[in-house]
C-alpha positions in Angstrom: -18.5 -18.9 2.9 -19.5 -17.3 6.4 -20.1 -13.6 6.5 -17.0 -13.0 8.5 -14.8 -14.7 6.0 -16.3 -12.4 3.1 -15.7 -9.4 5.4 -12.2 -10.2 5.9 -11.4 -10.8 2.4 -13.1 -7.4 1.5 -11.8 -5.2 3.8 -8.1 -6.8 3.7 -8.3 -6.4 -0.2 -10.1 -2.8 -0.2 -7.2 -1.6 2.4 -4.2 -3.2 1.0 -5.7 -1.2 -2.7 -6.0 2.0 -0.6 -2.3 1.6 -0.2 -1.5 0.4 -3.7 -3.1 3.5 -5.5 -1.8 6.0 -2.6 1.6 4.8 -3.4 1.1 4.8 -7.1 -0.3 8.4 -6.8 2.6 9.9 -4.8 5.2 8.4 -7.1 3.5 9.9 -10.1 3.2 13.1 -8.0 7.1 13.1 -7.6 8.2 11.9 -11.0 8.8 15.0 -12.2 9.9 16.8 -9.3 13.9 17.5 -8.2 15.7 14.6 -6.9 15.2 15.9 -3.2 11.3 16.4 -3.7 11.2 12.9 -5.5 13.0 11.0 -2.6 11.0 13.4 0.2 7.5 12.0 -1.5 8.1 8.5 -2.6 10.4 7.4 0.6 9.0 9.9 3.0 5.1 9.0 1.7 6.3 5.1 2.7 6.2 6.1 6.5 2.8 8.0 6.0 0.9 5.5 4.1 2.3 2.5 6.7 1.4 4.5 9.4 -2.5 4.6 7.9 -2.4 1.2 7.0 -1.6 -0.3 10.5 -4.0 2.3 11.9 -6.9 1.1 9.7 -6.0 -2.5 10.4 -5.8 -2.1 13.8 -9.2 -0.6 13.9 -11.2 -3.2 12.0 -9.6 -6.0 13.9 -11.0 -4.1 16.8 -14.3 -3.1 16.0 -15.3 -5.2 12.9 -15.6 -8.9 13.6 -13.5 -10.2 11.0 -11.6 -13.6 10.4 -8.1 -12.2 11.3 -5.9 -14.6 8.8 -8.3 -13.9 5.8 -8.3 -10.2 6.6 -4.6 -10.1 7.1 -3.6 -12.5 4.0 -5.8 -11.0 1.8 -4.1 -7.3 3.0 -0.5 -8.5 2.8 -1.4 -10.3 -0.8 -2.3 -7.2 -2.2 0.1 -5.3 -0.4 3.3 -7.6 -1.3 2.0 -7.0 -5.0 1.9 -3.1 -4.9 5.4 -3.0 -3.2 6.8 -5.3 -6.1 4.9 -3.3 -8.8 6.6 0.1 -6.4 10.0 -0.7 -6.5 9.9 -2.0 -10.0 8.8 1.4 -10.9 11.7 3.2 -8.9 13.7 0.8 -10.4 12.8 2.2 -13.9 13.0 5.8 -13.0 16.4 4.9 -11.6 17.5 3.3 -15.0 15.8 6.1 -17.3 17.6 8.9 -15.0 20.9 7.4 -15.3 20.8 7.0 -19.1 
């Protein structure tokens, strides 16, 4: 595997993992709060996280020699898995609140 591909996979996975960890942290922070605060943190944080992730992706593509396909593929793989986990957590919270 070439250095560019290795760098691409590592950076894509790292940015995706940071997104998922920040989503989980904001969910845990908002969990015990009022519904208004929960929605503000959980859903409002999505916009902030996406802006930061898009900025980091743009910086990496512009400044680092990476294979874009591997970089974006590794990022989106982790990103989609994180979204599935996030939606599942939000759904479970909603089910628990309705009982």
